[in-house]
N, C-alpha and C positions, 0 to 999 in steps of 0.2 A: 273316031268320034271325038269332037272338040271337047266335050265334057270330060271324057276320060283323060285326054291329054292335059287338060288344065288341072286335074286333081290327083292323078296317079303319077307320082314322081319318085325317083330314087331317094331314099332317106326319109320320105314322108310317111305319114300314118296310113294313107289310103293305098292299098296294094292292088286292088282290082275294082272295077265298076262295071256292072252289067245292067242293062235296061231291057226289060221284057214287056211285051204288049199286054199280057194278062197272066195272072197267077192266082192260086188260091190264097196264099199268105206269104209275104216275103219273110216274115219271122219263122214260120214253119219250115220253109225251104232252107234258110241259113242254119237254123238249129240242127236240121238233119245232116248238113254237110260240114258243120263247124270243125269236126275233128280233122278233116282233110284240107282245111283252108287256113291260110295265114291270117294273122290279125290284119284288120283294115279292109276286109272284103265288104263291098257295098252292093246291095241288090235293090234296084229301083223298078217299080211296076207302074205301067200306065193305068192299070186297073187291078183291083183285088176282088176276087169273088168270094173269099172266105176270110176276110179281114177280122182280126180279133183285138179286143181291148182288155183292160183289166177286168178281173172277176169273170172272165170268159164271155164278155159281152160281144155281140156282133158289131161290126163296123163296115159301112158300105158307102159308096159315093160313085157318081157317074165316072166313066173312063175319062182320063185326062183332065179331071176337074180339080186335082190336088196333087200334093206330093205324098207318095206312098213308098217308103223305103226302109230298109233295115241295114244295120252295120254290125260287124263282128269285132268285138274288143276282147283282148286277152291281157289284162293288166297283172301278169303273173308276179311282178315285183311288189305289188300292193297287197297288204294283208286282206284276206278274203272278207273279214268282218267289216272292211271299209267299202266293199263293192256296192253296198246299199246306196251309196251316194251317186252311182252312175245315172239312174234315171233323173235325179235332180240336176246333175251336171248337164245332161242332155237338154233338160228344160231351160236352164240358163243360157246354153249355147243357142238354142232355137229362138228363144224370145229375143235375145240380143241381135241375132242375125236378121230376123224379120223386121224388127224395129228400124234397122238401118236400111235394109234393101227394099222393103215394101212400104216404109214410111207409116207403119201402123203401130200405135201404142199397144203393147202387149203386157200381159201379167200372167202369173203362174198360180194355179190353184193346187194346193198340196194334194198328192205328191207329184202329179204328172200331167196336168191339164193346161193347155194354152188358152188363155182368155183374150178376147178382143171386145171392143165396145161398139155396139150397133144401135143407133138411135137412143143413146143414153143408157142402154141395157148391157150388162155383162153377158157375153155368150161364149160358149166353148167352140173354138175353131180347130182344135187339134189335141192330140194326146200321144203318150209315150208308153211303150210296153217293153220291159226288160225281162229276159228269160235266160236262165243258166243253160249253157251248152258246152259239152266237153270240158275244156280247160278255160272257158271264157264266158262271155255274156253276149247275147244278141239283143240289140236294142232296136225296136221298131218305132217308126215315127210316121204319123199320119196328120196331114195339115190340109184343111179345106181352103182352097185358093180361089177358084172362080165360081163356086156354087151360088146360085140365086136362091131367093126365098122358097121358090117352088121346088128346087132340087134338094133342099136340106133333108137329111134323113129323119129328123124329128123336129117338132116345133121348138124354137129356142136355141137351136144350134147356130153357128155363125160361120163366116168365111172371111178371108182377107178382103175380097172384093166388096162384101157388104160393109166392112169396116172402113172403106174408103182408101184402099191401098193405092199407092201411086204407081205400082208395078205389079202385074200378075203373071209375068213371064216366068214360067217354072224353072227354066234353065239357070238364070242368074240367082234365083231364090235358093235353089238346091246348092249351087256353088257356095253361096254365102253361108248357108247352114253348115255345110261340111267343113268349111274353113274355120268357122267359129268353133265347131265341135273339136276339130283337131287341135286348136290352140288351147282350149280349156282342158281337154283330156291330157295333153302334154304337160301342162302346168300341174295338174292334179297328180299325175303319175310321178313327175319329178319331185313332188313333195311327199312321196310315199303314201299318197291317199289322204293326207292331213287336210281336211276341208278348210281349216282356219288359216293354215300356212299359205295356201294358194288362193285365198280369199273367196273360195267357192261358197262357204257358209254365209259370208257377208253378202255376196251377190245374190244368192238365192233369197235370203231374207228381204233384201231391198226390193226384189221384184215379185214377192209373194203376196197376192191379193187376199190370202187366207188370214194372214197375221192381222191382229186387231179386230177380227170379226168374231161374232158368236157363231159357233158351229156345232153340228152334231156329228160325231164320229161313230159310224156303224161298224162294229168290230166283228171279227170272226167268232162264230158261235152264237150269233144272234144278239149279242150285247151291244149297248150303245152308251156313249158318254157325251154330255153337252157341256160346253164351257167356252171361255174366250181363248182364242188361239194367241198365245203370248210369245212363242219362240220356236226356233228350229234348233234342236240340240246337236251335239257333236256327232251323233249317229244318224242324223238326217230325220229324226222323228219330230212330229209336231207335238208341242207341249201345250196342253189345255189347262187353264185355271178354272176349276169347277166352283159351283156355288157353295160347296162344302169347304172351300179353302185349300183344296188339294191340287197340286200340279201333276197332271196325268200325262205321261208321254205316250203317244200313239205311233206305233211303228208300221201298222198294216190296217187296212180297212178303207171304207168309203167315207169321205167327208162331205157334208152338206152345209153350204153357207146358209145361215138363217137370217130372215129379215128381223129387224129389231122388234122384239115383243111377239114374235110369231114362231111357228114351228114348220113353216113351209120352205121348200128349197128355193134359193135365189138364183143359182146358176145351174143351168141344165146344159147338156151337150151331146156330142156324138158318143159312141160306145168305146172309143179308143182309150 
């Protein structure tokens, strides 16, 4: 396979690459086999029948309409408390790669959504799901590539094609994403997971559409907090400045972009 020959090389991050026609979930499969696999295993599916996103949301798309894959990372030399940066690192890698290879302006919605612009409207075209597995992390990536308006899983989702991509050939797009991820991951690991030293924190903030917006963070336990998103801190948390003058870091939860003066969601997307 040309894709495997191009990406799996001695001394490189990617150690195996398998493509399957259909699978329940690439993440579930890799998590189950992580203990027996080396770092750098990549599993790609033409179709996922039980795709999952954050907060156990379902994720679905027609076969061969997008990129659906998972990678196994084992950054054992990086302190575990810094592993929370991995989904953000993957977001930076994916956004940068797609901007170059598909010619689509992309942005990141904290913590793990990929946004594109369709008809002047921000839409979610992809997402990232990181799960602990054995002595590492499996990161799943789902990107809507060729979906038309009629094929979108929910109203308001998007795809690279709808955003005017100059290329929707999934092979070079996947190569670009994996090469970008390998570069960012190598730099982050070499820096001992320090997001400032490898410029990951700076890059994420530069590409984050959430910063500068009024948002509502829906937290575990049914609580929520509303404020202006003012920063990404050293732990990868979103910092909100509330009306009470408090700077509230948010490390987990669902973030809703609010329209000025309103309490309705501005960006909707797929379930990934």
